[in-house]
Every structure is written in C-alpha cells, then in structure tokens.
N, C-alpha and C positions, 0 to 999 in steps of 0.2 A: 491511586490504587486502593488505599485502605478506607477511603471515605464512603459513607453510606448516605451522606447528606448532599443535596445538589449544590448548596452554596460552597461547601468545602471542596467539592470536586471541581467546581468552576474556578475557585481560587488556585487550586493545584494546576489546572490547565493553563491559567494565565501566567503563573510563575514559570511554568515549563516553556511557554512561548517566549516570554521576555528574556529568559536565560540564554536561549539559543541565538537571539538577534545579534548580540555583539560578536559571536563566533562567525555568523554569516557575513557581517559587514567588515570583518577585520582586515580583509585584503585591501580595502579602500580603493576599489576599482569601480568605475561607474556601473558595470554590469552586476557586480556583487551588491552594490547599494540598491540598485533597481530590484534585484531578486529579494533582498531583505524587505524592501518596502512592500512588494507584492505579497510576500509571505505574511507580513504583519497585518496588512489590510484584510486578507482572507481569514486569518486566525481570529482577528478582532470581530469580524462579522459572525463567524461561527460561535464565538464566545457569547456575543450579544444574543444570538438565537437560543443558545442553551439557557441563558439567564431568563429570557422571555418564556421559554417552554416550562422551566421549573417554577417560575413565578405564577404562570397561568395555572399550572397543576395545583400549586399551593392555594391559589385563590378559589378555584372551582371545587377541589376535592379536599383541601385542608391538609395535604401531606407533602413533606419536603424530602422524604426518603427516595433514594434512586430506584429501589425496587417497588415503591408504591406509585410509580408514574402510571396513571391509569386513564386519564382523559385523552381521547383520540387526537385532539388538536395538539396537546402538549407532547404526546408520544411521537407523532409524525414530525413535528418541528425539531424535537431533540435528536431524532434519528438523522434527519437531513443535515442538522448542524454537525453531528459527528462525522457524517459522510463528507462534508466540506472540510472538516479538520484533517481527515486522513487522505482525502483526494480521491474519493470514489466517483465514477461517472454517474450522472451527468454534471457533477460539480468538480471536475478534475482539472479544469483548464490551467489552474495556477501551477500545478506540480511540475510538469516538464519545463516550464519557463523558469521556475525558481531553481530547480536542480541544475539547469544549464548554467546559471550564473554563479554557482558555488564551486569551491575546490572540492576534491574528492573526499577529504576527511569529513568536512562539514556535511557533504552530500550523504555520506555513510550514516552520520548521526540522524539526519533528517529522514532517511529512508527506513531506519530500523528503530532507534530509541524513541523517536517522536511519535511512532505509531502505537506505542504500548499503552499510554494513558487513555486515549480515546477508545482503544479496543477493550480496555478494562471496563469502561462505562458501557460500551456496546453489549458486552457479554452480560452485564447485570440487568440491562433493560430489554434485552432481546425477547424474553417471553411475552412482553406486553405489546410488541410491535406486530403490525399486520404482516403475515408471512408473504403475501403477494408483493408488498413494498420491498421487502428484503430480497426476494428472488429477482425482482425487476432490477434493483440496484446492482445485484451480483452479476446478472447476465449482461447488463449494459457495460459494466466495468470490464468483464472478461473480453467483450467484443471490442470496446474502445481501446483497451490495452493491447490487444492483438493487432488491430487495424492501424492504430496510431504509430506503432513501432516499425511498421513495414518500410516506410519511406525515409527513415532517419539515418544520418551518418554519424551523428554525435553520440558517443557512448553514454553520456549522462542522461540524454533524452531517452535513449533506448531503455536504460535502467528505470527511468521514471515510468514509462509505459508498462514495463514488466511489473513494476510495483503496483500499478493500477489493476492489472490483470490478476495478480496474486491476491490482492485485497478483495477483488470481486469473488474469487473462489471461496475465500474465508466467510464473506458475508452471506453467500448462498446457503451456508450450512449452519450459521450461528444460532438459529432458533431450534433446529432439529437435533443437532449434536454439538454442543459447545466444546466438548473435549477434542473433537476433530479440528475445530477452529483453532484451538490452542496449539495442537500438533503442527498445523499448517503454518501458524505464525512463527513458531520456533524454527521450523525448517526454512521458512522464507528468510528469517533474520540471519541464520547461519550462512545460507547460500548467497544472499545479497552482500553480506559482509565480506565473504571470500571474493566475490566478483569485484567489489570496490577496492579491496586491498591489493588484489592482483594488478588492477589498473594503476593503482598508486605506485607500486613497485616498478612497473614497466613504464610509468609516466606517459600513459597513452590516453588521449581524450577523444580520438576519432577512430573510425574503422581502419583508415589507412595507417595510422600509428600502430594499430594492433598487428598489422602484417609484418612489421619489423621487430616485434617483441620476441619472435622465435630466436633471433640471433643473440639477444641479451640474456635470456634465461630459458633454455629449452625445457627443463623439467617443469618450471612454473607455467610455461605456455601449455604443456600437455595437461597439467592439472586444471588450468583455467578452462580448457575445452570441456573437461568432465563437469566442472562447476556449471558452465553455461547449459550443457545438455541436461543437467539435473534441474536447473531452473525451468527448462522447457518441459520437464516431466517425462523424460524417456526412461522406460524400465531398462535395466535393473537398478538405476540410480535412485538415491533416496528421495529426490523430488517427485518421483512417481507415486510414492506411497500415499501422501495426503490427497492427491487428485483421485486416486483409485478409491480411497475410503469415502471421499465426498460423493463421487458418482454412485457408489454402492448405496450410501445413505439416502441420496435423492431418489433413487429408484425404489427403495423400501418405503419412502414417504409418499409414493404414488405420483412422482414428478418425473416420469421418464423423458418427457419432451425437454424439460429444463436441463436434465443430465446430458441429453444428446447435444443440445445447443452449446452447453459449456465445453463438452469434449471437442466439438467442431472449432470453437474459438481458440482452444488450446493449440490447434494446428497452426493458426495464424501466428501465435507467439513463437511456436517451435521454428517457424520459417526464419524469423530474424535472429534467433539464437544460432541456428545452423549457418546463417550468413556470417555471423561473427566467427564461428568455428572455422568456416571455409577461409576467411581472411587470415586467420592465425596459422592455418596449415600451409598457406602459400609461402614457399621458401625461394 
C-alpha cells in the first residue's frame, strides 16, 4: 500500500501471497492442495511479470517509482500482471477453480483482502495505462463474469464469477475517476463479505443447500436475499450506486457504447443472483 518503489511493492505482494498459502492448504484435502498449487503458480507468474515490467522500465527510462512507469511495454506488462493477480478476464481462469477448492473463510479472504494490494498499485499506475486496454479488460470481465456464472450450481464458483464481473466494473473507470473505483471496491468488499458469512452460517455450498436455509434462520435468509440483489445492482439497494456512478462517468467521458455494454452484462449477473434468491424463497 505505502510503497512508491516497484521493488518494495513486489516484495509486499510476494509476502502477501506466501502468507495466505498455509491458510489455503490447512484442510489438507487433495482439492485444497490443488487449489493452493494453482493459486501459487498464477501469483508467481504475475509477480515475475511485475518484476520484468519494473526492471524494463528502470532499464529504459531509469525510474523505479510506481508513478514513473512510462515505457509502453512496461506499462502494459505490469497492467496485465495485476489483472492476472486479481483475476480479470481474459486471465481469470484460475479464480473459480481456486475458490471452489477452499473453505468459505479462506474464500472470503481471497475474494476481499487479497484484492486490496494489487488494486492499490493499479490506482497508482492507471494514469499511464492506455485507456482502451483498461476499457477492454473491464468489458471482457463484466461479460465473462456474467456469462460464466449462469450455468453454475456451486455457490463458491458463482461468487468467483461475481467477483470477476465486479472487478471489471472497477477497472472500467479506474483511469477516469479513481474515487468511484474506491467506492465500488469498498461496496464490493462489504457485500461479498456478507454473502460469504451468510453461507458460512447456513453451511451451504450449493444452490440446493440454499433452499433449506430458510428453515434454519428465516431472518438471515431474508437479509441474504437483499445482499444478493444488492450484488446484482438493483435499485434502491446500495450495490446500485457504484454502477450508476460508473455508467454516468463513462457517458461523460464520451464512451456511451461501453456504458451500454456494461449495463447489458449486468443483466447477465442479475439473472444468477435472482436464481439464488428464487432458490432461497422456495419453502
């Protein structure tokens, strides 16, 4: 967070990755170990790319500062590395697989806390990145996040695709209005934490298990429906606010087509949230 030097930032990201690996593998189940290995390999690849980008920039420009990243090759490589770190499309393939192999508590940490450090770097280097790259990454992520979640029955995979879609919305706007990205990130973390904790209390991992949660805790089930609709971005719930601000800002920046596409992909996401809500209301 606090570093302005690429080497220190890289060290921070590495410590962050290595610290969560024991938490992921602690169940000592083959699925958990597999998820941990996949996570480690993707994060190591991303870290190597970041190191390559920062070294290239230092070699060609003579600057190690995060905000002094100016060489096009270094900027693009660093941006793609951060996209791989958080799981943006088209480098999102590891996220649903890894999340599916973890328990809900570690999944919660992976979906929220682990996104903060790469996003802090992304916010710092966003002004230097080509805006068409960011918009492409953002739109692809919202599309993949919506489409991928349609056919899922496992709640952790649904939340992984939901995460990809939300991160896409944030990246769309990171260059034009970083403050809106921060609002979106905070809202996403609050809503995702609520969703994970609700599932943990109900001990539900599939859509079928959600259907019986009504009998265990009726009040919690009613609140969970509100949380899911908020994740989908339905007004008047709080999840609608960041999406509205993002669409407004994109239109102001002269990107009405991107705004329309993003709004259309939000409908895909809304479908699978409604599917979860429908499963919960079946009594």
